[in-house]
ZAMARGU-4260 file (C-alpha; in steps of 0.2 Angstrom, whole numbers, plus 5000, padded with zeros to 4 digits):
<rodrens>
0) 5119/5032/5043 | 5102/5026/5051 | 5111/5013/5062 | 5098/5009/5076 | 5104/4991/5080
5) 5113/4996/5096 | 5100/5009/5102 | 5086/4996/5100 | 5095/4983/5110 | 5099/4996/5124
10) 5080/4998/5125 | 5077/4980/5125 | 5089/4977/5139 | 5081/4992/5149 | 5064/4984/5147
15) 5070/4967/5152 | 5078/4974/5167 | 5062/4983/5172 | 5051/4968/5170 | 5063/4957/5181
20) 5065/4970/5195 | 5049/4979/5197 | 5040/4965/5207 | 5040/4968/5225 | 5043/4987/5224
25) 5039/4992/5242 | 5035/5010/5238 | 5022/5005/5225 | 5015/4991/5235 | 5013/5002/5250
30) 4999/5012/5240 | 4990/4996/5235 | 4999/4996/5219 | 5000/4978/5212 | 4988/4983/5198
35) 5000/4997/5194 | 5015/4985/5194 | 5006/4973/5182 | 5002/4988/5170 | 5020/4994/5171
40) 5027/4977/5167 | 5014/4975/5152 | 5020/4992/5146 | 5038/4987/5146 | 5034/4970/5138
45) 5025/4979/5124 | 5039/4991/5122 | 5052/4977/5121 | 5042/4968/5108 | 5040/4984/5098
50) 5059/4987/5098 | 5062/4969/5092 | 5049/4972/5078 | 5059/4988/5073 | 5075/4978/5073
55) 5066/4965/5062 | 5059/4978/5050 | 5075/4986/5047 | 5088/4972/5048 | 5078/4956/5046
60) 5082/4941/5058 | 5085/4948/5076 | 5096/4942/5090 | 5083/4936/5104 | 5092/4940/5120
65) 5081/4931/5132 | 5073/4935/5148 | 5088/4937/5159 | 5098/4953/5157 | 5117/4950/5157
70) 5127/4958/5172 | 5136/4974/5167 | 5153/4966/5171 | 5149/4950/5161 | 5164/4945/5150
75) 5163/4946/5131 | 5161/4928/5129 | 5144/4928/5139 | 5138/4941/5126 | 5140/4930/5111
80) 5123/4927/5104 | 5118/4922/5086 | 5104/4928/5076 | 5088/4918/5077 | 5078/4913/5061
85) 5065/4925/5056 | 5050/4914/5059 | 5056/4911/5077 | 5058/4930/5080 | 5040/4932/5073
90) 5033/4919/5085 | 5042/4926/5100 | 5037/4944/5097 | 5019/4940/5093 | 5018/4930/5109
95) 5025/4944/5119 | 5013/4956/5111 | 4998/4944/5116 | 5005/4944/5134 | 5005/4962/5135
100) 4988/4964/5127 | 4981/4953/5140 | 4985/4965/5153 | 4985/4982/5145 | 4970/4993/5146
105) 4958/4997/5132 | 4959/5015/5135 | 4975/5025/5141 | 4975/5024/5160 | 4986/5023/5175
110) 4982/5011/5189 | 4964/5008/5182 | 4960/5027/5181 | 4956/5032/5163 | 4962/5050/5160
115) 4967/5061/5145 | 4983/5064/5154 | 4988/5046/5151 | 4986/5047/5132 | 5002/5040/5124
120) 5003/5026/5137 | 5002/5008/5130 | 4985/5000/5127 | 4979/4984/5121 | 4975/4991/5104
125) 4993/4997/5102 | 5000/4979/5106 | 4988/4971/5094 | 4991/4984/5080 | 5010/4980/5081
130) 5006/4962/5080 | 4995/4965/5064 | 5009/4974/5055 | 5022/4961/5061 | 5012/4946/5054
135) 5007/4955/5038 | 5026/4957/5035 | 5029/4939/5040 | 5016/4932/5027 | 5023/4943/5013
140) 5035/4937/4999 | 5050/4944/5007 | 5049/4932/5022 | 5036/4918/5016 | 5045/4906/5004
145) 5058/4918/4998 | 5070/4906/4989 | 5081/4921/4984 | 5087/4920/5002 | 5092/4902/5001
150) 5110/4906/5003 | 5107/4917/5019 | 5110/4903/5032 | 5115/4901/5050 | 5132/4892/5055
155) 5123/4875/5053 | 5117/4879/5035 | 5099/4882/5039 | 5091/4897/5030 | 5086/4912/5041
160) 5071/4915/5029 | 5058/4902/5026 | 5060/4893/5010 | 5042/4885/5009 | 5027/4896/5006
165) 5014/4894/5020 | 4997/4902/5016 | 4992/4900/5034 | 5003/4915/5038 | 4991/4925/5029
170) 4977/4918/5039 | 4986/4923/5055 | 4989/4941/5048 | 4971/4943/5044 | 4965/4937/5061
175) 4978/4949/5069 | 4971/4964/5060 | 4953/4958/5064 | 4957/4957/5083 | 4961/4976/5082
180) 4945/4980/5072 | 4934/4969/5084 | 4940/4979/5099 | 4926/4991/5093 | 4934/5007/5100
185) 4942/5014/5084 | 4934/5022/5070 | 4939/5031/5054 | 4940/5050/5057 | 4927/5060/5048
190) 4925/5078/5048 | 4908/5083/5056 | 4904/5093/5041 | 4906/5079/5029 | 4921/5087/5019
195) 4932/5073/5014 | 4948/5084/5013 | 4945/5090/5031 | 4942/5072/5036 | 4959/5067/5028
200) 4968/5081/5036 | 4959/5078/5053 | 4966/5061/5054 | 4983/5069/5059 | 4978/5086/5065
205) 4964/5082/5077 | 4973/5076/5092 | 4968/5060/5100 | 4954/5056/5088 | 4947/5038/5087
210) 4957/5033/5072 | 4973/5035/5080 | 4979/5019/5089 | 4998/5021/5093 | 5004/5039/5094
215) 5019/5048/5101 | 5016/5064/5111 | 5034/5070/5110 | 5040/5071/5092 | 5048/5082/5079
220) 5033/5086/5068 | 5036/5105/5069 | 5052/5101/5060 | 5043/5091/5047 | 5031/5105/5044
225) 5045/5117/5041 | 5053/5106/5028 | 5036/5103/5019 | 5031/5121/5018 | 5035/5133/5004
230) 5048/5147/5006 | 5033/5159/5005 | 5027/5152/5021 | 5044/5152/5030 | 5048/5134/5025
235) 5062/5125/5016 | 5053/5117/5001 | 5062/5101/5007 | 5050/5087/5004 | 5046/5084/4986
240) 5035/5070/4981 | 5040/5062/4964 | 5029/5062/4949 | 5026/5044/4951 | 5018/5047/4968
245) 5007/5061/4960 | 5002/5049/4947 | 4997/5036/4959 | 4982/5046/4966 | 4965/5042/4958
250) 4954/5053/4948 | 4937/5059/4956 | 4928/5045/4947 | 4939/5033/4958 | 4949/5026/4943
255) 4967/5027/4940 | 4974/5040/4928 | 4977/5026/4916 | 4959/5020/4917 | 4949/5037/4919
260) 4943/5046/4903 | 4944/5062/4913 | 4963/5062/4914 | 4972/5075/4903 | 4990/5081/4903
265) 4987/5095/4891 | 4980/5112/4893 | 4974/5122/4908 | 4958/5126/4917 | 4954/5143/4925
270) 4950/5141/4943 | 4947/5158/4952 | 4959/5167/4940 | 4972/5154/4942 | 4978/5143/4927
275) 4978/5126/4934 | 4987/5112/4924 | 4974/5099/4919 | 4984/5085/4926 | 4979/5092/4943
280) 4960/5094/4939 | 4947/5081/4944 | 4958/5072/4956 | 4952/5063/4971 | 4952/5072/4988
285) 4967/5063/4995 | 4977/5071/4981 | 4972/5089/4986 | 4974/5084/5005 | 4992/5077/5002
290) 5001/5087/4988 | 5005/5105/4986 | 5007/5107/4967 | 5010/5122/4956 | 4997/5136/4956
295) 4988/5128/4971 | 4982/5137/4986 | 4991/5136/5003 | 4989/5144/5020 | 5001/5141/5034
300) 5017/5146/5043 | 5020/5164/5038 | 5006/5164/5026 | 4992/5171/5037 | 4979/5171/5023
305) 4978/5159/5009 | 4989/5162/4994 | 4994/5154/4977 | 5010/5144/4978 | 5021/5142/4962
310) 5037/5132/4959 | 5043/5141/4943 | 5062/5143/4942 | 5060/5162/4944 | 5046/5162/4957
315) 5046/5165/4976 | 5049/5146/4979 | 5059/5142/4964 | 5077/5137/4961 | 5084/5154/4957
320) 5079/5160/4974 | 5089/5149/4985 | 5104/5137/4981 | 5096/5122/4991 | 5078/5126/4997
325) 5068/5122/4982 | 5058/5107/4977 | 5067/5096/4965 | 5051/5089/4958 | 5039/5104/4958
330) 5028/5097/4972 | 5028/5098/4991 | 5020/5086/5004 | 5005/5094/5011 | 4999/5079/5021
335) 5001/5080/5040 | 5007/5098/5039 | 5002/5108/5054 | 4997/5125/5047 | 5000/5134/5063
340) 5018/5130/5063 | 5027/5147/5060 | 5046/5144/5057 | 5051/5161/5050 | 5068/5161/5043
345) 5080/5150/5051 | 5068/5138/5058 | 5063/5149/5073 | 5045/5153/5079 | 5029/5145/5085
350) 5027/5126/5085 | 5011/5117/5083 | 5012/5103/5095 | 5002/5088/5090 | 5004/5069/5092
355) 5012/5059/5079 | 5001/5044/5073 | 5012/5029/5071 | 4998/5016/5069 | 4980/5021/5064
360) 4964/5011/5060 | 4966/5015/5041 | 4981/5004/5041 | 4973/4990/5050 | 4959/4989/5037
365) 4972/4988/5023 | 4982/4975/5033 | 4966/4965/5035 | 4960/4966/5017 | 4977/4962/5010
370) 4979/4947/5021 | 4961/4941/5018 | 4963/4942/4999 | 4979/4931/4999 | 4971/4918/5011
375) 4953/4918/5006 | 4950/4928/4990 | 4932/4933/4987 | 4928/4935/5005 | 4915/4949/5007
380) 4925/4957/5020 | 4938/4962/5007 | 4927/4974/4998 | 4918/4979/5014 | 4933/4986/5022
385) 4942/4992/5006 | 4926/5002/5003 | 4926/5010/5020 | 4943/5017/5016 | 4937/5024/4999
390) 4921/5031/5006 | 4930/5041/5019 | 4942/5047/5005 | 4927/5053/4995 | 4929/5041/4980
395) 4917/5029/4972 | 4917/5012/4980 | 4917/4994/4973 | 4900/4987/4970 | 4890/4999/4981
400) 4885/5017/4982 | 4884/5031/4969 | 4894/5029/4954 | 4900/5011/4960 | 4914/5003/4951
405) 4915/4984/4947 | 4921/4973/4961 | 4938/4967/4955 | 4937/4948/4951 | 4951/4936/4956
410) 4965/4937/4969 | 4977/4945/4957 | 4965/4959/4951 | 4960/4963/4969 | 4978/4962/4975
415) 4983/4976/4962 | 4968/4987/4969 | 4973/4984/4987 | 4991/4989/4984 | 4986/5004/4974
420) 4974/5010/4988 | 4988/5007/5001 | 5000/5017/4992 | 4989/5032/4992 | 4980/5030/5009
425) 4996/5028/5018 | 5008/5039/5008 | 5021/5049/5018 | 5018/5038/5033 | 5034/5028/5032
430) 5026/5013/5025 | 5030/5013/5006 | 5049/5007/5008 | 5044/4992/5019 | 5029/4988/5007
435) 5039/4987/4991 | 5053/4977/5000 | 5040/4964/5007 | 5031/4963/4990 | 5048/4961/4982
440) 5045/4974/4969 | 5059/4986/4974 | 5069/4984/4958 | 5054/4988/4947 | 5048/5004/4955
445) 5065/5012/4959 | 5077/5019/4947 | 5074/5035/4937 | 5060/5045/4945 | 5052/5061/4939
450) 5045/5078/4942 | 5040/5094/4933 | 5054/5104/4925 | 5059/5116/4940 | 5072/5124/4928
455) 5059/5132/4918 | 5046/5146/4919 | 5028/5146/4912 | 5021/5132/4902 | 5038/5124/4900
460) 5038/5120/4918 | 5024/5107/4915 | 5036/5093/4907 | 5040/5077/4915 | 5059/5076/4917
465) 5070/5065/4927 | 5072/5072/4945 | 5082/5059/4954 | 5089/5041/4952 | 5086/5029/4966
470) 5098/5015/4965 | 5093/4998/4969 | 5103/4983/4972 | 5098/4966/4980 | 5107/4969/4996
475) 5095/4983/5000 | 5082/4971/5006 | 5089/4974/5023 | 5100/4987/5031 | 5118/4981/5035
480) 5123/4977/5053 | 5137/4990/5057 | 5155/4983/5057 | 5156/4989/5075 | 5142/4977/5080
485) 5150/4963/5069 | 5167/4965/5078 | 5158/4964/5095 | 5146/4950/5090 | 5157/4936/5084
490) 5142/4924/5081 | 5133/4937/5071 | 5130/4933/5052 | 5129/4949/5041 | 5115/4952/5029
495) 5117/4946/5011 | 5128/4957/5000 | 5136/4967/5014
</rodrens>
């Protein structure tokens, strides 16, 4: 089970200890290092705030431990702390991120020296980006006037989640995102040759580009590559997008498949001798940059040159060829797959090392337009920043440019477009689960999900069939706190339904 509660609090304690004990360090001060100490404290403060955010993202209301670490031999009675109300947690973490941002450098540096060797260190933009996501979540339906959680209360009967909707939370979320934008040092990555597909790939594969805000140098992306690649390339066919995700991508005219006159689910088109199902024709560049579909072209891993990939039951990547390593939906994730990773069989071989982008400017633009639309619908910045995302993606924009689409009118219409854009732009970047929870739409989008018929060859493959059932219950709004932690924390109140 993905139980991170204890690990996050171990990290929170380590950061607090560091903050409380680094001042006066004689070795650092001996080299005129007060600036270094200040930066290190700000980095630790940022990390502590980020770990609190991760607790809140997964579990909801957190336990705010305070500024003084407990002694290692403190009795159990001294460790009994209750969970704080969610808004209290938000205010504390936002304040800590502001304090860190006030000291952290704009560019990765050490003791004032900007250097490529310091990439990965905390920066002002990283702190403000975490604050942007934090306040966006706090303004959303899951936390802002969520009367479904009226029974989730502390020992005194006060709800952990605000029962009164406050539109000002959207204003704060919009301002937080704009703070990042206004730093003026980030930009959407665009391929020098203007190819939108290469632009979309380069967001992740061009290390340390100006769209990346918060990245992790040490990561397991090579393993992601292996899971996402077809068996033809030495991969494991392990990451299969659902048909619902495939359907979410727009057409090349910028419209959804429900709106576009160009969408067809019958027949085939000859593309260089390949028969491509018409469902996959005339789609937007993000589709081709993100999805490996049947009879598409692929190069990477063991495939030293570009080749055609199929998922027919009897094909080289099909179900008959391996008891487990086949896609259950007839698709594989292509987004953020490093083509130079060569796993061979059994997962051995060269690894393409690249940073993992955890926060990037594309998300911040989408955070901004969502919050602004909720607080001040019709603000011209909404279409402006939404269009920047669409322009880079190579699809028609709203109200400007070639083949312009009408600007959505009204908060609800624009909200639907923003959510659709966010689903596609941020696909496979660990956002969707948290987005559908905070929008309180989990029950309507989970359930029976579909794919192509991987049990068939030929034209029979191209049938929508159930691929998986994702069960949803109301208690899935948050992860449960483990019984181990509940037994130790006598004042802890468990999440609803667990």
